[in-house]
N, C-alpha and C positions, 0 to 999 in steps of 0.2 A: 462182222459173221456173215450176217448175210449174203454179202457178194460170194462169201469163200465156198457158203452152199451151193448158191447158183453155178458158181464156176466148176464145182465136183459134179454138179448131176445135169449140165447144159446137155449132155449126150442124150438123156434119158427126157427131160424135158422143154418145151418153149423156154426161152428165156425171158419175153414177158410175160407168160402167164406163172413163173416164178414169184417176176417183180411183184404182178399184181397183189400175188397170193401172200408173198414178204412184206408188201407195203412199202418199197424201195422204188426207184425212179429208174427207169431202162438206161435213161443218160448217167446217172450217179456209178450206177455198175460197169459201163462201158467209161468212162472219167476212171473208175478205180483198176478195169484191168490194162487200160493204158499207162496207166502211173507207174515211174520206174521205182527201182527199189531203191528204200530209203539208205541215206547214209549208214543210222543208226544197226537199221539189218544187217548190213554189210559187218557193221564194224561187232554185232552181235554174234555174226557166225563165225569170223575168225578166230573171236575170245572163247568162240563154245571149244573148236577144234583144239587148241589150245589145253583149254578144261580136261578134255576129254584123254589129252595127251599125257599132261600130267597123272590126272588119273589112272591111265592106265599104268604110269609106268611105276607108279606106289601100288600095283598089283589091287587096285582099287579101295586100297587103306585110309588115304587123305579125305576129309570132308573141305569146308569152302576157308575155312581157317588157313589150314598148313596150303590149299591149292593156291589162297591168296599171296601166303607168303611166296611159295615157290614163283609165281610168276609175274612177283614183284621182284625177286631177283634177278629174272630174265628181262625185265626192262616194260613189261606189258604192264598200264597204266589202266587199273580198272578198281573199282570200287567191292568191300567182300558182300555188299549186299547186293551187286549186281551179278558178279559171279554166285552167291547162292541163288540169287532167283534163278540164272541162268539153267545152273544144276537142278535144281528143284523141278522145271518144266519139261527139261528134257531127261527126269529119272536120273542124273548121274547120283548116285548114291555111294556114302561110305560102307566099308565091310563092319558091322558089329561084334561087338566080344559078345561072346554069351556070359549072363552073368557069370559068379562066380560063388557057390556056394557054400554056407560052413557047414560043420560037422554038429 
């Protein structure tokens, strides 16, 4: 989290100063910048694209169990919890019906 903050503000403030204030090492920041993107992050990105496509095809009505069922039919192997977590983290939500009121 600190490294992301430093990366976002490195044009405004010196990196060494931000590292000192956030109590992280400049070498650790450099190692974080040079590290390649992990396989899990790449997999999450492709899975999120598939989730958004299914969600869009359903006109925004499907929640995580239905999205999971559709993706399983398409051959995408991912747990419902992972799909739920990605949907929550990226703000993909199902349209909720308004409650019906009796007379």
